[in-house]
N, CA, C, O and CB atoms as a CASP TS submission, in Angstrom:
PFRMAT TS
TARGET T0000
AUTHOR 0000-0000-0000
METHOD Language model
MODEL 1
PARENT N/A
ATOM      1  N   MET     1       0.889   4.746   7.384  1.00  0.00           N
ATOM      2  CA  MET     1      -0.493   4.411   6.354  1.00  0.00           C
ATOM      3  C   MET     1      -0.225   3.107   6.386  1.00  0.00           C
ATOM      4  O   MET     1      -1.323   2.552   6.441  1.00  0.00           O
ATOM      5  CB  MET     1      -0.634   5.062   4.648  1.00  0.00           C
ATOM      6  N   VAL     2       0.687   2.247   6.383  1.00  0.00           N
ATOM      7  CA  VAL     2       0.617   0.787   6.442  1.00  0.00           C
ATOM      8  C   VAL     2      -0.037   0.402   7.309  1.00  0.00           C
ATOM      9  O   VAL     2      -0.718  -0.594   7.066  1.00  0.00           O
ATOM     10  CB  VAL     2       1.656   0.153   6.549  1.00  0.00           C
ATOM     11  N   LEU     3      -0.112   0.977   8.601  1.00  0.00           N
ATOM     12  CA  LEU     3      -1.353   0.565   9.770  1.00  0.00           C
ATOM     13  C   LEU     3      -2.656   0.932   9.525  1.00  0.00           C
ATOM     14  O   LEU     3      -3.595   0.183   9.795  1.00  0.00           O
ATOM     15  CB  LEU     3      -1.163   1.196  11.144  1.00  0.00           C
ATOM     16  N   THR     4      -2.844   2.458   8.842  1.00  0.00           N
ATOM     17  CA  THR     4      -3.886   2.480   8.524  1.00  0.00           C
ATOM     18  C   THR     4      -4.799   1.485   7.725  1.00  0.00           C
ATOM     19  O   THR     4      -5.894   1.006   8.020  1.00  0.00           O
ATOM     20  CB  THR     4      -3.789   3.345   8.159  1.00  0.00           C
ATOM     21  N   ALA     5      -3.899   1.307   6.479  1.00  0.00           N
ATOM     22  CA  ALA     5      -4.688   0.525   5.237  1.00  0.00           C
ATOM     23  C   ALA     5      -4.772  -0.938   5.945  1.00  0.00           C
ATOM     24  O   ALA     5      -5.744  -1.619   5.619  1.00  0.00           O
ATOM     25  CB  ALA     5      -3.709   0.486   3.515  1.00  0.00           C
ATOM     26  N   SER     6      -3.919  -1.451   6.815  1.00  0.00           N
ATOM     27  CA  SER     6      -3.923  -3.059   7.397  1.00  0.00           C
ATOM     28  C   SER     6      -5.212  -2.696   7.762  1.00  0.00           C
ATOM     29  O   SER     6      -6.079  -3.041   6.960  1.00  0.00           O
ATOM     30  CB  SER     6      -2.763  -3.733   8.738  1.00  0.00           C
ATOM     31  N   LEU     7      -5.814  -1.708   9.385  1.00  0.00           N
ATOM     32  CA  LEU     7      -6.642  -1.987   9.978  1.00  0.00           C
ATOM     33  C   LEU     7      -8.019  -1.714   8.845  1.00  0.00           C
ATOM     34  O   LEU     7      -9.065  -2.335   9.031  1.00  0.00           O
ATOM     35  CB  LEU     7      -6.458  -1.269  11.283  1.00  0.00           C
ATOM     36  N   TYR     8      -7.896  -0.838   7.810  1.00  0.00           N
ATOM     37  CA  TYR     8      -9.001  -0.928   6.903  1.00  0.00           C
ATOM     38  C   TYR     8      -9.619  -2.024   6.313  1.00  0.00           C
ATOM     39  O   TYR     8     -10.788  -2.409   6.270  1.00  0.00           O
ATOM     40  CB  TYR     8      -8.747  -0.332   6.034  1.00  0.00           C
ATOM     41  N   HIS     9      -8.317  -2.535   5.760  1.00  0.00           N
ATOM     42  CA  HIS     9      -8.667  -4.120   5.028  1.00  0.00           C
ATOM     43  C   HIS     9      -9.217  -5.232   5.447  1.00  0.00           C
ATOM     44  O   HIS     9      -9.928  -6.015   4.817  1.00  0.00           O
ATOM     45  CB  HIS     9      -7.707  -4.740   4.668  1.00  0.00           C
ATOM     46  N   ILE    10      -8.704  -5.288   7.016  1.00  0.00           N
ATOM     47  CA  ILE    10      -8.909  -6.259   8.156  1.00  0.00           C
ATOM     48  C   ILE    10     -10.510  -6.065   8.687  1.00  0.00           C
ATOM     49  O   ILE    10     -11.177  -6.957   9.210  1.00  0.00           O
ATOM     50  CB  ILE    10      -7.730  -5.915   9.445  1.00  0.00           C
ATOM     51  N   TRP    11     -10.924  -4.784   8.443  1.00  0.00           N
ATOM     52  CA  TRP    11     -11.996  -4.326   9.019  1.00  0.00           C
ATOM     53  C   TRP    11     -13.014  -4.707   7.559  1.00  0.00           C
ATOM     54  O   TRP    11     -14.093  -5.275   7.726  1.00  0.00           O
ATOM     55  CB  TRP    11     -11.794  -2.605   9.626  1.00  0.00           C
ATOM     56  N   LEU    12     -12.600  -4.383   6.360  1.00  0.00           N
ATOM     57  CA  LEU    12     -13.788  -5.102   5.271  1.00  0.00           C
ATOM     58  C   LEU    12     -13.965  -6.241   5.475  1.00  0.00           C
ATOM     59  O   LEU    12     -15.066  -6.790   5.452  1.00  0.00           O
ATOM     60  CB  LEU    12     -13.560  -5.147   3.828  1.00  0.00           C
ATOM     61  N   GLU    13     -12.639  -6.902   5.761  1.00  0.00           N
ATOM     62  CA  GLU    13     -12.575  -8.721   5.171  1.00  0.00           C
ATOM     63  C   GLU    13     -13.381  -8.869   6.410  1.00  0.00           C
ATOM     64  O   GLU    13     -14.322  -9.542   5.989  1.00  0.00           O
ATOM     65  CB  GLU    13     -10.738  -9.904   5.027  1.00  0.00           C
ATOM     66  N   ARG    14     -13.595  -8.676   7.608  1.00  0.00           N
ATOM     67  CA  ARG    14     -14.260  -8.625   8.794  1.00  0.00           C
ATOM     68  C   ARG    14     -15.771  -8.916   8.559  1.00  0.00           C
ATOM     69  O   ARG    14     -16.415  -9.874   8.987  1.00  0.00           O
ATOM     70  CB  ARG    14     -14.014  -7.304   9.437  1.00  0.00           C
ATOM     71  N   ASN    15     -16.335  -7.549   7.538  1.00  0.00           N
ATOM     72  CA  ASN    15     -17.681  -7.268   7.620  1.00  0.00           C
ATOM     73  C   ASN    15     -17.951  -8.305   6.244  1.00  0.00           C
ATOM     74  O   ASN    15     -19.111  -8.715   6.200  1.00  0.00           O
ATOM     75  CB  ASN    15     -18.124  -5.455   7.554  1.00  0.00           C
ATOM     76  N   LYS    16     -16.948  -8.842   4.988  1.00  0.00           N
ATOM     77  CA  LYS    16     -17.555  -9.334   4.414  1.00  0.00           C
ATOM     78  C   LYS    16     -17.457 -11.041   4.802  1.00  0.00           C
ATOM     79  O   LYS    16     -17.971 -11.892   4.075  1.00  0.00           O
ATOM     80  CB  LYS    16     -17.270  -8.794   3.247  1.00  0.00           C
ATOM     81  N   ARG    17     -16.705 -11.371   6.078  1.00  0.00           N
ATOM     82  CA  ARG    17     -16.911 -12.634   6.639  1.00  0.00           C
ATOM     83  C   ARG    17     -18.912 -13.021   7.226  1.00  0.00           C
ATOM     84  O   ARG    17     -19.814 -13.789   6.890  1.00  0.00           O
ATOM     85  CB  ARG    17     -15.640 -12.559   8.066  1.00  0.00           C
ATOM     86  N   VAL    18     -18.674 -11.834   8.310  1.00  0.00           N
ATOM     87  CA  VAL    18     -19.825 -11.677   8.993  1.00  0.00           C
ATOM     88  C   VAL    18     -21.221 -11.519   8.260  1.00  0.00           C
ATOM     89  O   VAL    18     -22.309 -11.994   8.587  1.00  0.00           O
ATOM     90  CB  VAL    18     -19.594 -10.627   9.755  1.00  0.00           C
ATOM     91  N   PHE    19     -20.817 -10.548   6.944  1.00  0.00           N
ATOM     92  CA  PHE    19     -22.420 -10.019   6.464  1.00  0.00           C
ATOM     93  C   PHE    19     -22.569 -10.880   5.033  1.00  0.00           C
ATOM     94  O   PHE    19     -23.635 -11.063   4.445  1.00  0.00           O
ATOM     95  CB  PHE    19     -22.566  -7.959   6.113  1.00  0.00           C
ATOM     96  N   GLN    20     -21.571 -11.249   4.713  1.00  0.00           N
ATOM     97  CA  GLN    20     -21.493 -12.083   3.246  1.00  0.00           C
ATOM     98  C   GLN    20     -21.208 -13.525   2.998  1.00  0.00           C
ATOM     99  O   GLN    20     -21.548 -14.122   1.977  1.00  0.00           O
ATOM    100  CB  GLN    20     -20.490 -11.544   2.476  1.00  0.00           C
ATOM    101  N   GLY    21     -20.430 -14.144   4.205  1.00  0.00           N
ATOM    102  CA  GLY    21     -19.927 -15.377   4.419  1.00  0.00           C
ATOM    103  C   GLY    21     -19.326 -15.400   3.567  1.00  0.00           C
ATOM    104  O   GLY    21     -19.488 -16.446   2.940  1.00  0.00           O
ATOM    105  N   SER    22     -18.300 -14.423   2.935  1.00  0.00           N
ATOM    106  CA  SER    22     -17.351 -14.740   1.975  1.00  0.00           C
ATOM    107  C   SER    22     -16.099 -14.340   3.036  1.00  0.00           C
ATOM    108  O   SER    22     -16.209 -13.870   4.168  1.00  0.00           O
ATOM    109  CB  SER    22     -17.518 -13.850   0.404  1.00  0.00           C
ATOM    110  N   GLN    23     -14.924 -14.667   2.324  1.00  0.00           N
ATOM    111  CA  GLN    23     -13.533 -14.785   3.021  1.00  0.00           C
ATOM    112  C   GLN    23     -12.611 -14.878   1.947  1.00  0.00           C
ATOM    113  O   GLN    23     -12.987 -15.303   0.855  1.00  0.00           O
ATOM    114  CB  GLN    23     -13.352 -16.047   4.011  1.00  0.00           C
ATOM    115  N   ARG    24     -11.334 -14.490   2.167  1.00  0.00           N
ATOM    116  CA  ARG    24     -10.027 -14.497   1.630  1.00  0.00           C
ATOM    117  C   ARG    24      -9.231 -14.952   2.403  1.00  0.00           C
ATOM    118  O   ARG    24      -9.455 -14.844   3.609  1.00  0.00           O
ATOM    119  CB  ARG    24      -9.570 -13.416   1.249  1.00  0.00           C
ATOM    120  N   ASP    25      -7.878 -15.698   1.858  1.00  0.00           N
ATOM    121  CA  ASP    25      -7.167 -16.242   2.530  1.00  0.00           C
ATOM    122  C   ASP    25      -5.975 -15.064   3.074  1.00  0.00           C
ATOM    123  O   ASP    25      -6.094 -13.908   2.668  1.00  0.00           O
ATOM    124  CB  ASP    25      -6.775 -17.430   1.752  1.00  0.00           C
ATOM    125  N   ALA    26      -4.832 -15.431   4.008  1.00  0.00           N
ATOM    126  CA  ALA    26      -4.119 -14.457   4.491  1.00  0.00           C
ATOM    127  C   ALA    26      -3.289 -14.039   3.664  1.00  0.00           C
ATOM    128  O   ALA    26      -2.533 -13.176   4.109  1.00  0.00           O
ATOM    129  CB  ALA    26      -3.574 -14.707   5.510  1.00  0.00           C
ATOM    130  N   LEU    27      -3.109 -14.412   2.327  1.00  0.00           N
ATOM    131  CA  LEU    27      -2.032 -13.852   1.486  1.00  0.00           C
ATOM    132  C   LEU    27      -2.255 -13.232   0.497  1.00  0.00           C
ATOM    133  O   LEU    27      -1.462 -12.490  -0.083  1.00  0.00           O
ATOM    134  CB  LEU    27      -1.281 -14.599   1.081  1.00  0.00           C
ATOM    135  N   SER    28      -3.712 -13.548   0.107  1.00  0.00           N
ATOM    136  CA  SER    28      -4.646 -12.420  -1.023  1.00  0.00           C
ATOM    137  C   SER    28      -4.881 -11.323  -0.378  1.00  0.00           C
ATOM    138  O   SER    28      -4.865 -10.264  -1.005  1.00  0.00           O
ATOM    139  CB  SER    28      -6.197 -12.878  -1.571  1.00  0.00           C
ATOM    140  N   LEU    29      -5.242 -11.346   1.496  1.00  0.00           N
ATOM    141  CA  LEU    29      -5.603  -9.807   1.635  1.00  0.00           C
ATOM    142  C   LEU    29      -4.276  -8.959   2.014  1.00  0.00           C
ATOM    143  O   LEU    29      -4.293  -7.745   2.213  1.00  0.00           O
ATOM    144  CB  LEU    29      -6.798  -9.579   2.877  1.00  0.00           C
ATOM    145  N   VAL    30      -2.760 -10.039   2.105  1.00  0.00           N
ATOM    146  CA  VAL    30      -1.808  -9.024   2.527  1.00  0.00           C
ATOM    147  C   VAL    30      -1.419  -8.491   0.788  1.00  0.00           C
ATOM    148  O   VAL    30      -0.801  -7.433   0.662  1.00  0.00           O
ATOM    149  CB  VAL    30      -0.318  -9.797   3.640  1.00  0.00           C
ATOM    150  N   SER    31      -1.744  -9.134  -0.232  1.00  0.00           N
ATOM    151  CA  SER    31      -1.340  -8.755  -1.267  1.00  0.00           C
ATOM    152  C   SER    31      -1.896  -7.536  -1.722  1.00  0.00           C
ATOM    153  O   SER    31      -1.413  -6.671  -2.452  1.00  0.00           O
ATOM    154  CB  SER    31      -1.444  -9.642  -2.018  1.00  0.00           C
ATOM    155  N   VAL    32      -3.429  -7.648  -0.944  1.00  0.00           N
ATOM    156  CA  VAL    32      -4.706  -5.881  -1.304  1.00  0.00           C
ATOM    157  C   VAL    32      -3.976  -5.186  -0.792  1.00  0.00           C
ATOM    158  O   VAL    32      -3.500  -4.341  -1.550  1.00  0.00           O
ATOM    159  CB  VAL    32      -6.500  -5.481  -0.517  1.00  0.00           C
ATOM    160  N   VAL    33      -3.468  -5.133   0.767  1.00  0.00           N
ATOM    161  CA  VAL    33      -3.092  -4.425   1.359  1.00  0.00           C
ATOM    162  C   VAL    33      -1.929  -3.312   0.806  1.00  0.00           C
ATOM    163  O   VAL    33      -1.935  -2.090   0.662  1.00  0.00           O
ATOM    164  CB  VAL    33      -2.894  -5.147   2.230  1.00  0.00           C
ATOM    165  N   LYS    34      -0.931  -4.386   0.573  1.00  0.00           N
ATOM    166  CA  LYS    34       0.281  -3.863  -0.739  1.00  0.00           C
ATOM    167  C   LYS    34       0.025  -2.665  -1.736  1.00  0.00           C
ATOM    168  O   LYS    34       0.474  -1.526  -1.870  1.00  0.00           O
ATOM    169  CB  LYS    34       0.496  -5.113  -1.868  1.00  0.00           C
ATOM    170  N   ALA    35      -1.079  -3.604  -2.489  1.00  0.00           N
ATOM    171  CA  ALA    35      -1.135  -2.814  -3.672  1.00  0.00           C
ATOM    172  C   ALA    35      -1.924  -1.572  -3.515  1.00  0.00           C
ATOM    173  O   ALA    35      -1.578  -0.554  -4.113  1.00  0.00           O
ATOM    174  CB  ALA    35      -1.668  -3.586  -4.751  1.00  0.00           C
ATOM    175  N   ASN    36      -3.075  -1.598  -2.665  1.00  0.00           N
ATOM    176  CA  ASN    36      -3.542  -0.070  -1.740  1.00  0.00           C
ATOM    177  C   ASN    36      -2.165   0.750  -1.482  1.00  0.00           C
ATOM    178  O   ASN    36      -2.012   1.845  -2.025  1.00  0.00           O
ATOM    179  CB  ASN    36      -4.339  -0.458   0.097  1.00  0.00           C
ATOM    180  N   ILE    37      -1.270   0.254  -0.729  1.00  0.00           N
ATOM    181  CA  ILE    37      -0.202   1.147  -0.214  1.00  0.00           C
ATOM    182  C   ILE    37       0.545   1.813  -1.404  1.00  0.00           C
ATOM    183  O   ILE    37       0.856   3.000  -1.501  1.00  0.00           O
ATOM    184  CB  ILE    37       0.819   0.330   0.697  1.00  0.00           C
ATOM    185  N   ARG    38       0.740   0.936  -2.175  1.00  0.00           N
ATOM    186  CA  ARG    38       1.488   1.081  -3.510  1.00  0.00           C
ATOM    187  C   ARG    38       1.092   2.123  -4.244  1.00  0.00           C
ATOM    188  O   ARG    38       1.875   3.052  -4.443  1.00  0.00           O
ATOM    189  CB  ARG    38       1.379  -0.029  -4.358  1.00  0.00           C
ATOM    190  N   SER    39      -0.254   2.127  -4.786  1.00  0.00           N
ATOM    191  CA  SER    39      -0.828   2.946  -5.414  1.00  0.00           C
ATOM    192  C   SER    39      -1.012   4.483  -4.779  1.00  0.00           C
ATOM    193  O   SER    39      -1.146   5.490  -5.474  1.00  0.00           O
ATOM    194  CB  SER    39      -1.920   2.300  -5.687  1.00  0.00           C
ATOM    195  N   CYS    40      -0.998   4.466  -3.760  1.00  0.00           N
ATOM    196  CA  CYS    40      -1.026   5.923  -2.855  1.00  0.00           C
ATOM    197  C   CYS    40       0.452   6.325  -2.887  1.00  0.00           C
ATOM    198  O   CYS    40       1.012   7.401  -3.102  1.00  0.00           O
ATOM    199  CB  CYS    40      -1.602   5.753  -1.062  1.00  0.00           C
ATOM    200  N   LEU    41       0.769   5.440  -2.680  1.00  0.00           N
ATOM    201  CA  LEU    41       2.372   6.099  -2.685  1.00  0.00           C
ATOM    202  C   LEU    41       2.912   6.514  -4.156  1.00  0.00           C
ATOM    203  O   LEU    41       3.797   7.315  -4.459  1.00  0.00           O
ATOM    204  CB  LEU    41       3.554   4.876  -2.074  1.00  0.00           C
ATOM    205  N   SER    42       2.225   5.839  -4.829  1.00  0.00           N
ATOM    206  CA  SER    42       2.954   6.363  -6.624  1.00  0.00           C
ATOM    207  C   SER    42       2.236   7.575  -6.521  1.00  0.00           C
ATOM    208  O   SER    42       3.030   8.397  -6.979  1.00  0.00           O
ATOM    209  CB  SER    42       2.456   5.297  -8.434  1.00  0.00           C
ATOM    210  N   LEU    43       1.155   8.211  -6.176  1.00  0.00           N
ATOM    211  CA  LEU    43       0.738   9.282  -6.487  1.00  0.00           C
ATOM    212  C   LEU    43       1.477  10.658  -5.962  1.00  0.00           C
ATOM    213  O   LEU    43       1.220  11.710  -6.546  1.00  0.00           O
ATOM    214  CB  LEU    43      -0.474   9.153  -6.153  1.00  0.00           C
ATOM    215  N   TRP    44       2.332  10.642  -4.930  1.00  0.00           N
ATOM    216  CA  TRP    44       3.009  11.463  -4.350  1.00  0.00           C
ATOM    217  C   TRP    44       4.013  12.192  -5.489  1.00  0.00           C
ATOM    218  O   TRP    44       4.399  11.625  -6.511  1.00  0.00           O
ATOM    219  CB  TRP    44       3.641  10.747  -3.212  1.00  0.00           C
ATOM    220  N   ARG    45       4.227  13.060  -5.241  1.00  0.00           N
ATOM    221  CA  ARG    45       5.066  14.225  -5.695  1.00  0.00           C
ATOM    222  C   ARG    45       6.199  15.039  -5.195  1.00  0.00           C
ATOM    223  O   ARG    45       6.039  15.571  -4.096  1.00  0.00           O
ATOM    224  CB  ARG    45       4.375  14.991  -5.853  1.00  0.00           C
ATOM    225  N   LYS    46       7.181  15.201  -5.745  1.00  0.00           N
ATOM    226  CA  LYS    46       8.311  16.673  -5.084  1.00  0.00           C
ATOM    227  C   LYS    46       8.529  15.795  -3.989  1.00  0.00           C
ATOM    228  O   LYS    46       8.548  16.406  -2.920  1.00  0.00           O
ATOM    229  CB  LYS    46       7.557  18.622  -4.535  1.00  0.00           C
ATOM    230  N   VAL    47       8.731  14.345  -3.871  1.00  0.00           N
ATOM    231  CA  VAL    47       9.460  13.750  -2.574  1.00  0.00           C
ATOM    232  C   VAL    47      11.224  13.895  -2.987  1.00  0.00           C
ATOM    233  O   VAL    47      11.793  13.557  -4.025  1.00  0.00           O
ATOM    234  CB  VAL    47       8.888  11.826  -2.287  1.00  0.00           C
ATOM    235  N   LYS    48      11.729  14.466  -1.858  1.00  0.00           N
ATOM    236  CA  LYS    48      13.298  14.250  -1.705  1.00  0.00           C
ATOM    237  C   LYS    48      13.781  13.573  -2.286  1.00  0.00           C
ATOM    238  O   LYS    48      13.316  12.433  -2.283  1.00  0.00           O
ATOM    239  CB  LYS    48      13.795  13.919  -0.746  1.00  0.00           C
ATOM    240  N   CYS    49      14.758  13.802  -2.965  1.00  0.00           N
ATOM    241  CA  CYS    49      15.586  12.024  -3.490  1.00  0.00           C
ATOM    242  C   CYS    49      16.851  11.964  -2.522  1.00  0.00           C
ATOM    243  O   CYS    49      17.724  12.809  -2.319  1.00  0.00           O
ATOM    244  CB  CYS    49      16.393  11.901  -5.594  1.00  0.00           C
ATOM    245  N   SER    50      16.675  10.759  -2.019  1.00  0.00           N
ATOM    246  CA  SER    50      17.777  10.509  -0.983  1.00  0.00           C
ATOM    247  C   SER    50      17.777   9.083  -1.298  1.00  0.00           C
ATOM    248  O   SER    50      16.851   8.381  -1.705  1.00  0.00           O
ATOM    249  CB  SER    50      17.497  10.936   0.692  1.00  0.00           C
ATOM    250  N   ALA    51      19.254   8.724  -0.977  1.00  0.00           N
ATOM    251  CA  ALA    51      19.175   7.115  -0.563  1.00  0.00           C
ATOM    252  C   ALA    51      18.587   6.527  -0.190  1.00  0.00           C
ATOM    253  O   ALA    51      18.447   5.405  -0.676  1.00  0.00           O
ATOM    254  CB  ALA    51      19.655   6.643  -0.005  1.00  0.00           C
ATOM    255  N   ARG    52      17.847   6.965   0.968  1.00  0.00           N
ATOM    256  CA  ARG    52      16.639   6.099   1.752  1.00  0.00           C
ATOM    257  C   ARG    52      15.260   6.132   1.000  1.00  0.00           C
ATOM    258  O   ARG    52      14.608   5.093   1.100  1.00  0.00           O
ATOM    259  CB  ARG    52      16.334   6.747   3.323  1.00  0.00           C
ATOM    260  N   ASN    53      14.824   6.934   0.422  1.00  0.00           N
ATOM    261  CA  ASN    53      13.925   7.187  -0.535  1.00  0.00           C
ATOM    262  C   ASN    53      13.902   6.021  -1.837  1.00  0.00           C
ATOM    263  O   ASN    53      13.044   5.232  -2.232  1.00  0.00           O
ATOM    264  CB  ASN    53      14.269   8.629  -0.988  1.00  0.00           C
ATOM    265  N   GLN    54      15.316   6.352  -2.279  1.00  0.00           N
ATOM    266  CA  GLN    54      15.199   5.270  -3.879  1.00  0.00           C
ATOM    267  C   GLN    54      15.316   3.995  -3.121  1.00  0.00           C
ATOM    268  O   GLN    54      14.673   3.130  -3.717  1.00  0.00           O
ATOM    269  CB  GLN    54      16.736   5.402  -5.359  1.00  0.00           C
ATOM    270  N   SER    55      15.797   3.603  -2.205  1.00  0.00           N
ATOM    271  CA  SER    55      15.438   2.068  -1.851  1.00  0.00           C
ATOM    272  C   SER    55      14.337   1.779  -1.445  1.00  0.00           C
ATOM    273  O   SER    55      13.974   0.622  -1.655  1.00  0.00           O
ATOM    274  CB  SER    55      16.132   1.494  -0.944  1.00  0.00           C
ATOM    275  N   LEU    56      13.263   2.847  -0.613  1.00  0.00           N
ATOM    276  CA  LEU    56      11.826   2.483  -0.313  1.00  0.00           C
ATOM    277  C   LEU    56      10.929   2.677  -1.524  1.00  0.00           C
ATOM    278  O   LEU    56       9.753   2.344  -1.676  1.00  0.00           O
ATOM    279  CB  LEU    56      11.271   3.342   0.865  1.00  0.00           C
ATOM    280  N   CYS    57      11.791   3.313  -2.372  1.00  0.00           N
ATOM    281  CA  CYS    57      10.790   3.064  -4.144  1.00  0.00           C
ATOM    282  C   CYS    57      11.064   1.552  -4.443  1.00  0.00           C
ATOM    283  O   CYS    57      10.223   0.657  -4.363  1.00  0.00           O
ATOM    284  CB  CYS    57      11.591   4.197  -5.910  1.00  0.00           C
ATOM    285  N   ALA    58      12.662   1.381  -4.877  1.00  0.00           N
ATOM    286  CA  ALA    58      12.861   0.191  -5.168  1.00  0.00           C
ATOM    287  C   ALA    58      11.921  -0.887  -4.451  1.00  0.00           C
ATOM    288  O   ALA    58      11.080  -1.514  -5.095  1.00  0.00           O
ATOM    289  CB  ALA    58      14.161   0.022  -4.943  1.00  0.00           C
ATOM    290  N   MET    59      12.128  -1.074  -2.995  1.00  0.00           N
ATOM    291  CA  MET    59      11.379  -1.848  -2.433  1.00  0.00           C
ATOM    292  C   MET    59       9.765  -2.589  -2.592  1.00  0.00           C
ATOM    293  O   MET    59       9.326  -3.738  -2.634  1.00  0.00           O
ATOM    294  CB  MET    59      11.512  -1.289  -1.624  1.00  0.00           C
ATOM    295  N   TRP    60       9.156  -1.082  -2.654  1.00  0.00           N
ATOM    296  CA  TRP    60       7.709  -1.097  -2.524  1.00  0.00           C
ATOM    297  C   TRP    60       7.357  -1.093  -4.589  1.00  0.00           C
ATOM    298  O   TRP    60       6.249  -0.739  -4.992  1.00  0.00           O
ATOM    299  CB  TRP    60       7.059   0.660  -1.327  1.00  0.00           C
ATOM    300  N   ASN    61       8.309  -1.465  -5.443  1.00  0.00           N
ATOM    301  CA  ASN    61       8.201  -1.197  -6.298  1.00  0.00           C
ATOM    302  C   ASN    61       7.583   0.268  -7.039  1.00  0.00           C
ATOM    303  O   ASN    61       6.465   0.172  -7.546  1.00  0.00           O
ATOM    304  CB  ASN    61       7.860  -2.098  -6.387  1.00  0.00           C
ATOM    305  N   ILE    62       8.104   1.259  -7.089  1.00  0.00           N
ATOM    306  CA  ILE    62       7.281   2.450  -7.482  1.00  0.00           C
ATOM    307  C   ILE    62       8.312   3.203  -7.940  1.00  0.00           C
ATOM    308  O   ILE    62       9.419   3.204  -7.403  1.00  0.00           O
ATOM    309  CB  ILE    62       6.402   3.174  -6.381  1.00  0.00           C
ATOM    310  N   SER    63       7.898   4.132  -9.321  1.00  0.00           N
ATOM    311  CA  SER    63       8.539   4.747  -9.942  1.00  0.00           C
ATOM    312  C   SER    63       9.309   5.838  -9.543  1.00  0.00           C
ATOM    313  O   SER    63       8.694   6.653  -8.856  1.00  0.00           O
ATOM    314  CB  SER    63       7.949   4.935 -10.641  1.00  0.00           C
ATOM    315  N   GLU    64      10.311   6.051  -9.743  1.00  0.00           N
ATOM    316  CA  GLU    64      11.176   7.282  -9.035  1.00  0.00           C
ATOM    317  C   GLU    64      10.803   8.860  -9.637  1.00  0.00           C
ATOM    318  O   GLU    64      11.454   9.901  -9.558  1.00  0.00           O
ATOM    319  CB  GLU    64      12.952   6.979  -9.371  1.00  0.00           C
ATOM    320  N   ALA    65       9.435   8.565 -10.287  1.00  0.00           N
ATOM    321  CA  ALA    65       8.848   9.977 -11.089  1.00  0.00           C
ATOM    322  C   ALA    65       8.154  10.646  -9.813  1.00  0.00           C
ATOM    323  O   ALA    65       7.393  11.582 -10.057  1.00  0.00           O
ATOM    324  CB  ALA    65       7.526   9.656 -12.576  1.00  0.00           C
ATOM    325  N   ILE    66       8.335  10.264  -8.455  1.00  0.00           N
ATOM    326  CA  ILE    66       7.633  10.714  -7.542  1.00  0.00           C
ATOM    327  C   ILE    66       8.609  12.082  -6.999  1.00  0.00           C
ATOM    328  O   ILE    66       8.081  13.079  -6.508  1.00  0.00           O
ATOM    329  CB  ILE    66       7.292   9.489  -6.501  1.00  0.00           C
ATOM    330  N   PHE    67      10.157  11.935  -7.185  1.00  0.00           N
ATOM    331  CA  PHE    67      11.243  12.679  -6.655  1.00  0.00           C
ATOM    332  C   PHE    67      10.831  14.168  -7.364  1.00  0.00           C
ATOM    333  O   PHE    67      10.043  14.263  -8.305  1.00  0.00           O
ATOM    334  CB  PHE    67      12.851  11.976  -7.093  1.00  0.00           C
ATOM    335  N   SER    68      11.379  15.071  -6.853  1.00  0.00           N
ATOM    336  CA  SER    68      11.175  17.048  -7.097  1.00  0.00           C
ATOM    337  C   SER    68      12.682  16.935  -8.065  1.00  0.00           C
ATOM    338  O   SER    68      13.740  16.394  -7.742  1.00  0.00           O
ATOM    339  CB  SER    68      11.375  18.562  -4.988  1.00  0.00           C
ATOM    340  N   THR    69      12.341  17.630  -9.297  1.00  0.00           N
ATOM    341  CA  THR    69      13.436  17.585 -10.165  1.00  0.00           C
ATOM    342  C   THR    69      14.367  18.750  -9.401  1.00  0.00           C
ATOM    343  O   THR    69      15.343  19.227  -9.980  1.00  0.00           O
ATOM    344  CB  THR    69      12.984  17.889 -11.839  1.00  0.00           C
ATOM    345  N   VAL    70      14.030  19.114  -8.217  1.00  0.00           N
ATOM    346  CA  VAL    70      14.720  20.829  -8.119  1.00  0.00           C
ATOM    347  C   VAL    70      16.106  19.838  -7.153  1.00  0.00           C
ATOM    348  O   VAL    70      17.083  20.430  -6.696  1.00  0.00           O
ATOM    349  CB  VAL    70      13.341  22.648  -6.801  1.00  0.00           C
TER
END
């Protein structure tokens, strides 16, 4: 997911630079990619509740509501 989001946003940035003459700095591009990934992951449901998944949620600032209640 990180790879595809990165490639997508880099390609969008390339097109903006070529066709519109506008550009963003690298830090803002990285924050856009992170926000996109975070929003996609926050929509997941019924994820297995494990220590690794909980640490990933904490790292990406995602609600633990994605975990299954079973």
